[in-house]
C-alpha positions in Angstrom: 32.1 -26.3 29.2 31.3 -22.9 30.9 27.9 -24.3 31.9 27.6 -27.0 34.6 24.6 -29.3 35.1 23.9 -29.7 38.8 21.8 -32.6 40.0 20.1 -33.0 43.4 19.4 -36.4 44.8 16.5 -35.6 47.1 15.6 -38.7 49.1 17.7 -41.8 48.7 16.3 -45.1 50.0 18.4 -45.9 53.1 18.7 -42.7 55.1 15.9 -41.8 57.5 14.8 -38.8 59.5 16.4 -40.2 62.6 19.7 -39.5 60.8 18.7 -36.3 59.0 15.3 -34.7 59.9 15.1 -32.9 56.5 14.8 -35.9 54.2 11.4 -35.7 52.4 9.1 -38.7 52.4 5.7 -37.8 50.9 5.1 -36.7 47.3 4.3 -33.2 48.5 7.5 -33.0 50.6 9.5 -34.3 47.6 7.9 -31.7 45.3 8.8 -28.9 47.8 12.4 -30.1 48.1 12.6 -30.3 44.3 11.6 -26.7 44.1 14.1 -25.7 46.7 16.8 -27.5 44.7 15.7 -26.0 41.4 15.5 -22.5 42.9 19.1 -22.9 44.1 20.4 -23.9 40.7 19.7 -27.6 40.2 18.7 -28.6 36.7 18.0 -32.3 37.6 16.4 -34.0 40.6 17.0 -37.7 41.2 14.3 -39.3 43.2 13.6 -42.6 45.1 10.0 -42.9 46.1 9.4 -43.2 49.9 6.3 -44.3 51.8 4.8 -41.9 54.3 6.7 -43.7 57.1 10.0 -43.4 55.3 10.2 -46.9 53.9 10.9 -47.5 50.2 7.9 -47.4 47.8 8.2 -48.8 44.3 4.6 -48.4 43.2 3.7 -46.8 39.9 1.1 -44.7 41.5 3.5 -43.2 44.1 5.9 -42.2 41.3 3.1 -40.7 39.4 2.1 -38.6 42.4 5.7 -37.5 42.8 6.0 -36.5 39.2 2.9 -34.4 39.4 4.0 -32.7 42.6 7.4 -31.8 41.2 6.1 -30.7 37.8 3.4 -28.4 39.5 6.3 -26.4 41.0 9.2 -26.5 38.6 10.4 -27.4 35.1 13.4 -29.2 36.5 14.4 -32.5 34.8 13.1 -35.5 36.6 15.2 -38.6 37.0 13.7 -41.6 38.8 15.7 -44.4 40.4 15.5 -48.1 39.5 17.7 -49.3 42.3 16.4 -51.9 44.6 17.5 -55.1 46.4 15.5 -58.3 46.3 12.8 -57.0 44.0 11.9 -58.6 40.6 13.1 -56.7 37.6 9.6 -55.9 36.5 8.8 -54.2 39.8 12.0 -52.1 39.5 11.2 -50.8 36.0 7.4 -50.6 35.9 7.2 -46.9 37.0 9.7 -45.9 34.2 7.5 -47.6 31.5 4.3 -46.1 32.9 5.2 -42.7 34.2 8.0 -41.9 31.6 10.3 -39.4 33.4 12.9 -37.7 31.2 15.7 -39.7 32.8 16.1 -42.9 34.8 19.0 -44.4 36.7 20.5 -47.6 35.0 22.8 -49.4 37.5 25.6 -50.9 35.5 26.8 -53.8 37.6 26.5 -55.9 40.8 28.5 -55.2 43.9 28.9 -55.6 47.6 27.2 -52.5 49.1 28.0 -51.6 52.7 28.1 -48.8 55.3 30.7 -49.4 58.0 31.5 -47.4 61.1 35.2 -47.5 62.0 34.4 -45.8 65.3 31.8 -48.4 66.4 33.3 -51.4 64.4 29.8 -52.1 63.0 28.3 -52.6 59.5 25.1 -50.6 59.3 24.3 -51.9 55.8 25.7 -55.1 54.3 24.1 -56.5 51.2 24.7 -57.5 47.5 23.3 -55.1 45.0 22.6 -57.4 42.1 22.4 -56.1 38.5 23.2 -59.0 36.1 23.4 -58.2 32.4 20.0 -59.7 31.7 18.4 -57.1 34.0 20.5 -54.3 32.7 19.5 -55.1 29.2 15.9 -55.4 30.1 15.9 -52.1 31.9 17.7 -50.4 29.0 15.4 -51.8 26.4 12.4 -50.6 28.5 13.8 -47.1 28.8 14.5 -47.0 25.1 10.9 -47.9 24.3 9.6 -45.4 26.8 11.8 -42.6 25.4 13.6 -42.2 28.7 17.3 -41.3 28.9 19.4 -43.9 30.7 21.7 -42.4 33.3 24.4 -45.1 33.8 25.3 -45.3 37.5 28.8 -46.8 37.9 30.3 -47.6 41.3 33.6 -48.9 39.9 35.6 -49.1 36.7 34.2 -52.4 35.7 30.8 -50.9 35.7 31.9 -48.4 33.1 33.3 -51.3 31.0 29.9 -53.0 31.2 28.6 -50.4 28.7 30.7 -51.9 25.9 28.5 -55.0 25.1 25.4 -52.8 25.2 26.9 -50.5 22.7 28.0 -53.4 20.5 24.4 -54.8 20.7 23.1 -51.5 19.4 20.8 -50.9 22.4 22.9 -48.2 24.2 22.9 -45.2 22.0 24.7 -41.8 22.1 24.9 -39.6 24.0 26.3 -41.9 26.7 25.5 -40.4 30.1 27.5 -41.6 33.1 27.3 -41.0 36.8 30.6 -41.9 38.5 29.7 -42.8 42.1 32.6 -42.8 44.5 33.0 -43.6 48.2 30.5 -46.4 48.7 32.1 -49.3 50.5 32.3 -52.1 47.9 32.9 -49.6 45.1 35.8 -47.3 44.1 37.1 -45.1 46.9 36.6 -41.4 46.7 39.7 -39.5 45.5 40.6 -37.1 42.7 43.1 -39.6 41.3 40.4 -42.2 41.0 38.0 -39.7 39.4 40.6 -38.9 36.7 41.0 -42.7 36.1 37.2 -43.1 35.8 36.8 -40.3 33.4 39.7 -41.6 31.2 37.9 -45.0 31.1 34.7 -43.5 29.6 33.7 -44.1 26.0 34.6 -41.3 23.7 32.2 -38.3 23.8 30.5 -39.4 27.0 28.7 -36.9 29.3 29.5 -37.5 33.0 28.8 -36.3 36.5 30.5 -37.2 39.8 28.6 -38.4 42.8 30.6 -38.3 46.0 29.4 -40.0 49.2 29.6 -38.2 52.5 32.0 -35.2 53.0 34.3 -36.5 50.3 31.5 -35.1 48.0 32.9 -31.6 48.2 36.5 -32.5 47.2 35.1 -34.5 44.2 32.7 -31.6 43.3 35.6 -29.2 43.1 37.6 -31.7 41.0 34.8 -32.3 38.6 34.1 -28.6 38.2 37.8 -28.0 37.2 37.7 -31.1 34.9 34.7 -29.9 32.9 32.3 -32.5 34.3 28.9 -32.2 36.0 28.0 -32.8 39.6 25.4 -34.3 41.9 24.8 -33.3 45.5 21.8 -33.9 47.8 20.7 -35.6 51.0 20.8 -39.0 49.4 24.5 -38.8 49.2 25.6 -36.4 52.0 24.0 -34.5 54.8 26.7 -32.0 55.5 27.8 -28.6 54.2 31.0 -29.1 56.2 32.1 -31.2 59.1 29.5 -30.8 61.8 27.2 -28.5 59.9 24.1 -30.4 58.6 22.3 -28.9 55.6 18.6 -28.1 56.3 17.5 -28.8 52.7 18.7 -30.1 49.4 18.7 -26.5 48.3 21.5 -25.6 50.7 23.7 -28.3 49.2 22.9 -27.2 45.7 23.7 -23.6 46.7 27.2 -24.6 47.8 27.8 -26.6 44.6 26.7 -23.6 42.5 28.8 -21.2 44.5 31.9 -23.4 44.1 31.3 -23.7 40.3 30.9 -19.9 40.1 34.2 -19.3 41.9 35.9 -21.5 39.3 34.2 -19.7 36.3 31.3 -22.1 35.6 27.7 -21.1 35.7 24.9 -23.6 36.6 22.8 -24.6 33.6 19.0 -23.9 33.8 16.8 -26.9 33.1 16.3 -25.7 29.5 20.0 -25.3 29.0 20.7 -28.7 30.6 18.2 -30.3 28.2 20.2 -28.9 25.3 23.6 -29.8 26.8 22.4 -33.4 27.5 20.6 -33.7 24.2 17.3 -34.7 25.8 
């Protein structure tokens, strides 16, 4: 593939402005960040809704406002999250059914999810991210009915394998689109060797992108570019352009990914080109 699809994860749900002052909260701020990312070369923006005070917001109306703000500024592909802890399945999927973004995240398995500081010997986050098959199936069937592409988020090899029964049931249809998330404590560690293993584990003909957490992101971005995959960057996953240099927008992170791809002979796909490549 000469073209590469670059995604930008604009907000996340855990990180706050106390950690990075450039994280957008309001629909207008998210719309503006989406435009910065798109102008820098992102074809997709991945979004968790946030309340004005930075807390998570799962309301249909908030997502509807975000879609309007993004779409008023750009034709970038919109991908909404369904990830949440402790919420009923219906509340996690209602905005997908009602707002109908082009894509939505489908988390493919349960896991321990933690953030640990070796320096301070402290867990900053420590919870179980529960995604049993009954919920995965319900989310997938809802996405299918709404005409929304499932973007399968896999934090470990077992999550990739969880696609097999869904394919067998006839509810997960081609093209299979995977996001390989690496570097979350509780999931697969971030390394090029593990990325190669993950890609080899995918069903034949799959489309994939890598999502690296923290500064490991850049090593994985470089590996994915050379392996013919796609990449995701953004303030949800990593704040830094390099050690000690915080990005001031999602656009700056996208610019670096696009520059790395160009130096390795790959050009960032426009949103229209990405729609064709991903068969949206």
